[in-house]
Every structure is written in structure tokens, then in C-alpha cells.
DOLOFI-696387 format. One record per residue: residue number from 1; x, y, z of N, C-alpha, C, CB in turn; residue in one letter. Coordinates in Angstrom, 3 decimals. Glycine has a CB too. Example, Ala and Ser with C-alpha at 12.3 -4.5 7.8 and 13.67 -1.06 7.14 Angstrom:
+-----+----------+----------+----------+----------+----------+----------+----------+----------+----------+----------+----------+----------+--------+
: num :       nX :       nY :       nZ :      caX :      caY :      caZ :       cX :       cY :       cZ :      cbX :      cbY :      cbZ : residu :
+-----+----------+----------+----------+----------+----------+----------+----------+----------+----------+----------+----------+----------+--------+
:   1 :   13.190 :   -5.690 :    7.800 :   12.300 :   -4.500 :    7.800 :   13.200 :   -3.300 :    7.800 :   11.308 :   -4.473 :    9.046 :      a :
:   2 :   12.850 :   -2.250 :    7.080 :   13.670 :   -1.060 :    7.140 :   12.900 :    0.030 :    7.870 :   14.084 :   -0.598 :    5.725 :      s :
+-----+----------+----------+----------+----------+----------+----------+----------+----------+----------+----------+----------+----------+--------+
//
This chain:
+-----+----------+----------+----------+----------+----------+----------+----------+----------+----------+----------+----------+----------+--------+
: num :       nX :       nY :       nZ :      caX :      caY :      caZ :       cX :       cY :       cZ :      cbX :      cbY :      cbZ : residu :
+-----+----------+----------+----------+----------+----------+----------+----------+----------+----------+----------+----------+----------+--------+
:   1 :  103.508 :   83.316 :   85.846 :  101.933 :   83.091 :   86.240 :  101.272 :   81.728 :   85.990 :  101.051 :   84.082 :   85.434 :      m :
:   2 :  101.196 :   81.008 :   86.609 :  100.285 :   79.727 :   86.190 :   98.992 :   79.507 :   86.982 :  101.110 :   78.383 :   86.372 :      s :
:   3 :   98.439 :   80.529 :   87.704 :   97.158 :   80.256 :   88.420 :   96.222 :   80.737 :   87.433 :   96.981 :   80.968 :   89.868 :      a :
:   4 :   95.307 :   80.160 :   87.527 :   94.362 :   80.806 :   86.682 :   92.981 :   80.392 :   87.691 :   94.395 :   80.161 :   84.909 :      t :
:   5 :   92.147 :   81.452 :   87.193 :   90.597 :   81.537 :   88.393 :   90.304 :   79.899 :   88.749 :   88.712 :   82.355 :   87.388 :      i :
:   6 :   90.289 :   78.859 :   87.953 :   89.375 :   77.605 :   88.133 :   90.398 :   76.873 :   88.798 :   88.713 :   76.826 :   86.738 :      t :
:   7 :   91.788 :   77.439 :   89.166 :   92.655 :   76.672 :   90.276 :   92.755 :   77.468 :   91.597 :   94.197 :   76.408 :   89.747 :      q :
:   8 :   92.153 :   78.750 :   91.838 :   92.371 :   79.461 :   93.093 :   91.274 :   78.638 :   93.721 :   92.226 :   81.191 :   93.116 :      l :
:   9 :   91.659 :   78.815 :   95.055 :   90.458 :   78.208 :   96.306 :   89.568 :   79.347 :   96.703 :   91.228 :   77.619 :   97.912 :      s :
:  10 :   88.618 :   79.019 :   96.644 :   87.678 :   80.275 :   97.729 :   88.145 :   80.842 :   98.565 :   86.640 :   79.929 :   98.547 :      h :
:  11 :   89.403 :   80.107 :   99.336 :   89.669 :   80.946 :  100.340 :   91.019 :   82.096 :   99.826 :   90.014 :   79.932 :  101.670 :      r :
:  12 :   91.782 :   81.279 :   98.366 :   92.893 :   82.213 :   98.042 :   91.557 :   83.794 :   97.359 :   94.319 :   81.196 :   96.477 :      d :
:  13 :   90.591 :   83.200 :   96.878 :   89.515 :   84.571 :   95.656 :   89.153 :   85.367 :   97.423 :   87.120 :   83.554 :   94.216 :      r :
:  14 :   89.030 :   84.976 :   98.513 :   88.499 :   85.543 :   99.589 :   89.869 :   86.574 :  100.121 :   87.926 :   84.285 :  100.685 :      a :
:  15 :   91.116 :   86.103 :   99.689 :   91.797 :   86.699 :  100.238 :   92.339 :   87.820 :   99.258 :   92.590 :   85.870 :  100.823 :      i :
:  16 :   92.117 :   87.357 :   97.844 :   92.432 :   88.689 :   97.249 :   91.812 :   89.904 :   96.931 :   92.772 :   88.516 :   96.379 :      l :
:  17 :   90.348 :   89.580 :   97.408 :   89.429 :   90.342 :   97.755 :   89.880 :   91.446 :   98.746 :   88.446 :   89.557 :   98.206 :      r :
:  18 :   90.396 :   90.803 :   99.653 :   90.939 :   91.745 :  101.115 :   91.834 :   92.413 :  100.447 :   91.700 :   90.946 :  102.587 :      a :
:  19 :   92.760 :   91.840 :  100.273 :   93.774 :   92.880 :   99.657 :   93.572 :   93.993 :   98.620 :   94.689 :   92.184 :   99.087 :      v :
:  20 :   92.422 :   93.363 :   98.164 :   91.976 :   94.641 :   96.961 :   91.321 :   95.448 :   97.800 :   90.887 :   94.253 :   95.547 :      a :
:  21 :   90.735 :   95.029 :   99.239 :   89.626 :   96.156 :   99.863 :   90.618 :   97.248 :  100.786 :   88.253 :   95.249 :  101.075 :      a :
:  22 :   91.944 :   96.482 :  100.759 :   93.084 :   97.378 :  101.648 :   93.081 :   96.929 :  102.889 :   92.852 :   98.956 :  101.779 :      g :
:  23 :   92.929 :   95.449 :  103.444 :   92.406 :   95.021 :  104.496 :   93.492 :   94.286 :  105.047 :   91.209 :   94.341 :  104.300 :      r :
:  24 :   94.805 :   94.075 :  103.902 :   96.103 :   93.335 :  104.496 :   97.054 :   93.788 :  104.663 :   96.555 :   92.467 :  103.991 :      c :
:  25 :   97.821 :   93.440 :  105.490 :   99.437 :   93.593 :  105.664 :  100.231 :   92.698 :  105.036 :   99.891 :   93.492 :  107.016 :      q :
:  26 :  101.282 :   92.684 :  104.461 :  102.193 :   91.304 :  104.503 :  103.746 :   91.997 :  104.934 :  102.235 :   90.337 :  102.677 :      i :
:  27 :  103.976 :   90.925 :  105.405 :  105.729 :   91.174 :  105.463 :  106.689 :   90.276 :  105.009 :  106.241 :   91.304 :  106.798 :      s :
:  28 :  107.808 :   90.454 :  104.388 :  108.827 :   89.125 :  103.796 :  109.862 :   88.801 :  104.861 :  109.783 :   89.535 :  102.274 :      g :
:  29 :  110.837 :   88.742 :  104.560 :  112.166 :   88.018 :  105.343 :  112.048 :   86.586 :  105.324 :  112.323 :   88.420 :  106.958 :      g :
:  30 :  112.161 :   85.770 :  106.487 :  112.347 :   84.226 :  106.339 :  111.079 :   83.641 :  106.175 :  113.040 :   83.539 :  107.549 :      a :
:  31 :  110.137 :   84.238 :  106.314 :  108.912 :   83.670 :  105.630 :  107.943 :   84.672 :  105.769 :  108.387 :   82.322 :  106.203 :      c :
:  32 :  106.812 :   84.685 :  104.565 :  105.834 :   85.638 :  104.439 :  105.096 :   85.553 :  105.037 :  105.351 :   85.831 :  103.585 :      t :
:  33 :  104.712 :   86.633 :  105.816 :  103.596 :   86.464 :  107.005 :  102.148 :   87.515 :  106.560 :  104.429 :   87.090 :  108.748 :      a :
:  34 :  101.372 :   87.191 :  106.144 :  100.037 :   87.793 :  105.854 :   99.285 :   88.473 :  107.049 :   99.151 :   86.709 :  105.310 :      l :
:  35 :   98.811 :   89.696 :  107.261 :   97.436 :   89.506 :  108.522 :   96.684 :   90.430 :  107.337 :   97.609 :   90.401 :  110.703 :      l :
:  36 :   95.118 :   89.710 :  107.987 :   93.781 :   90.146 :  107.299 :   92.975 :   90.805 :  108.542 :   92.878 :   88.746 :  106.545 :      i :
:  37 :   93.050 :   92.129 :  108.400 :   92.210 :   92.883 :  109.632 :   93.287 :   92.758 :  111.040 :   90.442 :   91.918 :  109.982 :      d :
:  38 :   94.417 :   92.688 :  110.858 :   94.874 :   92.706 :  112.075 :   95.251 :   91.280 :  112.550 :   93.913 :   93.346 :  112.893 :      g :
:  39 :   95.045 :   90.321 :  112.163 :   94.774 :   89.094 :  112.607 :   95.539 :   87.995 :  111.386 :   93.049 :   88.985 :  112.800 :      v :
:  40 :   96.742 :   87.285 :  111.649 :   97.386 :   86.021 :  110.900 :   96.365 :   85.286 :  110.178 :   98.093 :   84.985 :  111.893 :      g :
:  41 :   96.304 :   85.260 :  108.792 :   95.681 :   84.424 :  108.104 :   95.702 :   83.084 :  108.462 :   96.027 :   84.552 :  107.023 :      c :
:  42 :   94.801 :   82.331 :  107.936 :   94.317 :   81.158 :  108.830 :   95.710 :   79.952 :  108.280 :   92.285 :   80.573 :  108.343 :      c :
:  43 :   95.798 :   80.143 :  107.002 :   96.559 :   79.549 :  105.977 :   97.945 :   80.261 :  105.764 :   95.745 :   79.560 :  104.716 :      d :
:  44 :   98.754 :   79.914 :  106.660 :   99.987 :   80.459 :  106.972 :  100.696 :   80.401 :  105.937 :  100.623 :   79.926 :  107.976 :      q :
:  45 :  100.927 :   79.728 :  104.882 :  101.258 :   79.673 :  103.736 :  100.889 :   80.202 :  102.106 :  101.240 :   78.795 :  103.877 :      f :
:  46 :   99.664 :   80.862 :  102.382 :   98.974 :   81.603 :  101.609 :   99.470 :   83.106 :  101.142 :   97.839 :   81.623 :  102.241 :      a :
:  47 :  100.189 :   83.939 :  102.000 :  100.867 :   84.824 :  101.727 :  101.992 :   84.182 :  100.418 :  101.420 :   85.336 :  103.112 :      g :
:  48 :  102.718 :   83.618 :  101.146 :  103.521 :   83.213 :  100.058 :  103.141 :   82.607 :   98.914 :  104.296 :   82.535 :  100.432 :      a :
:  49 :  102.222 :   81.860 :   98.941 :  102.028 :   81.094 :   97.426 :  101.378 :   82.294 :   96.200 :  100.662 :   79.575 :   97.654 :      r :
:  50 :  100.827 :   83.013 :   97.028 :  100.184 :   84.111 :   95.898 :  101.308 :   85.053 :   95.521 :   98.831 :   85.109 :   96.533 :      l :
:  51 :  101.980 :   85.237 :   96.500 :  103.187 :   86.342 :   95.878 :  104.054 :   85.220 :   94.652 :  104.599 :   87.030 :   97.535 :      t :
:  52 :  104.434 :   84.013 :   95.372 :  105.070 :   83.288 :   94.209 :  104.141 :   83.334 :   92.875 :  105.338 :   81.726 :   94.645 :      r :
:  53 :  103.067 :   82.885 :   92.906 :  102.195 :   82.810 :   91.690 :  101.923 :   84.402 :   90.968 :  100.688 :   82.082 :   92.211 :      e :
:  54 :  102.537 :   85.713 :   91.431 :  102.473 :   86.796 :   90.807 :  101.031 :   87.841 :   91.004 :  102.712 :   86.315 :   89.475 :      g :
:  55 :  100.173 :   86.979 :   92.196 :   99.108 :   87.645 :   92.134 :   99.102 :   88.618 :   93.488 :   97.946 :   86.657 :   91.969 :      l :
:  56 :  100.073 :   88.444 :   94.448 :  100.510 :   89.816 :   95.481 :  102.279 :   90.611 :   95.144 :  100.551 :   89.014 :   97.462 :      i :
:  57 :  101.866 :   91.516 :   95.204 :  103.725 :   92.275 :   95.313 :  104.559 :   91.742 :   96.023 :  103.983 :   93.710 :   95.939 :      a :
:  58 :  105.396 :   91.400 :   95.537 :  106.303 :   90.687 :   96.844 :  106.825 :   91.991 :   98.101 :  108.052 :   89.845 :   96.000 :      p :
:  59 :  106.867 :   91.627 :   98.953 :  107.031 :   92.287 :  100.247 :  108.189 :   92.922 :  100.709 :  106.798 :   91.490 :  101.117 :      p :
:  60 :  108.330 :   93.799 :  101.147 :  109.561 :   94.221 :  101.546 :  109.604 :   93.688 :  103.167 :  109.715 :   95.901 :  101.288 :      g :
:  61 :  110.944 :   93.538 :  103.984 :  111.452 :   93.110 :  104.892 :  110.424 :   93.446 :  105.996 :  112.750 :   93.556 :  104.969 :      p :
:  62 :  110.082 :   94.574 :  106.032 :  108.690 :   94.828 :  107.312 :  107.650 :   94.733 :  106.745 :  108.475 :   96.260 :  108.113 :      g :
:  63 :  106.893 :   94.686 :  108.004 :  105.351 :   95.023 :  107.491 :  104.630 :   96.232 :  106.759 :  104.646 :   95.002 :  108.540 :      p :
:  64 :  103.930 :   95.796 :  105.835 :  103.387 :   96.850 :  104.937 :  101.829 :   96.576 :  104.131 :  104.558 :   97.036 :  103.820 :      q :
:  65 :  101.376 :   97.824 :  103.832 :  100.152 :   96.993 :  103.145 :  100.321 :   96.264 :  101.759 :   98.986 :   97.971 :  102.902 :      p :
:  66 :   99.345 :   95.154 :  101.743 :   99.789 :   94.157 :  100.597 :   99.350 :   94.896 :   99.638 :   99.227 :   92.649 :  100.528 :      a :
:  67 :   99.710 :   94.397 :   98.338 :   99.373 :   95.036 :   97.207 :   98.917 :   93.927 :   95.949 :  100.628 :   95.945 :   96.857 :      r :
:  68 :   97.924 :   94.015 :   95.323 :   97.698 :   93.027 :   94.044 :   98.575 :   93.603 :   93.045 :   96.091 :   92.939 :   93.428 :      l :
:  69 :   99.048 :   92.512 :   92.235 :   99.859 :   93.118 :   91.047 :   98.893 :   93.191 :   89.990 :  101.165 :   92.256 :   90.569 :      t :
:  70 :   98.962 :   93.232 :   88.912 :   97.624 :   93.512 :   87.556 :   97.188 :   92.254 :   87.889 :   98.040 :   93.745 :   85.554 :      a :
:  71 :   97.612 :   91.021 :   87.555 :   97.275 :   89.782 :   87.284 :   96.455 :   89.964 :   88.499 :   98.376 :   88.611 :   87.102 :      h :
:  72 :   96.656 :   89.840 :   89.832 :   95.721 :   89.523 :   90.674 :   94.420 :   90.127 :   90.825 :   96.218 :   89.572 :   91.640 :      g :
:  73 :   94.873 :   91.622 :   90.507 :   93.643 :   92.562 :   90.282 :   92.404 :   92.130 :   89.463 :   94.120 :   93.754 :   89.608 :      r :
:  74 :   93.232 :   91.467 :   88.214 :   92.392 :   90.794 :   87.177 :   91.740 :   89.531 :   87.966 :   93.340 :   90.314 :   85.800 :      a :
:  75 :   92.183 :   89.291 :   88.843 :   91.551 :   87.770 :   89.202 :   90.534 :   88.332 :   90.356 :   92.882 :   86.390 :   89.891 :      l :
:  76 :   91.034 :   89.006 :   91.253 :   90.087 :   89.546 :   92.105 :   88.960 :   89.968 :   91.657 :   90.510 :   90.431 :   92.711 :      a :
:  77 :   88.647 :   90.767 :   90.391 :   87.457 :   91.298 :   90.174 :   86.932 :   90.224 :   89.230 :   87.492 :   92.769 :   89.656 :      a :
:  78 :   87.408 :   89.181 :   88.874 :   86.647 :   87.561 :   88.451 :   86.141 :   87.020 :   89.348 :   87.469 :   86.412 :   87.965 :      a :
:  79 :   86.809 :   87.444 :   90.614 :   86.286 :   86.341 :   92.107 :   85.132 :   86.585 :   92.557 :   87.115 :   86.449 :   93.528 :      a :
+-----+----------+----------+----------+----------+----------+----------+----------+----------+----------+----------+----------+----------+--------+
//
């Protein structure tokens, strides 16, 4: 896990807060899609990047609620 609070953009921090608030859906497969309040995230790579960094739990193939990992929860709380 290479992300630290200083390396996260304001957008990444906002996404982590939205996931923590239960406002996000994520799906895996060929590409990771992240929906916030039912709308596609403006940063099409954010879901995959935050998942790869170990902040969001890896998604299954179909849409499901996005979940933070323990590291993601810690960073969201600090954001």
C-alpha cells in the first residue's frame, strides 16, 4: 500500500468519504466502474486506482456497494 494522505488528491479524499458514507457502487470485470450517488465518477480511473492502492475493497464482477479497506477507512477518517 503506497498511498499516503499527502499523496491523495482532494478528489481521492472526497471519493473515500463518499464510499465511507455508503454513497458508492463499484463493479469489476474488464474495467472498474465507480458510481457515486448513481452517477459515474468524473475520474474514470479513480475506482481502479484506489482499489489497486488497497483503499477500496476489490469489487466482484457485478455492481455492489463499494467498501473501504482498513487502510482506506483510516485515510478517510483523516481526510
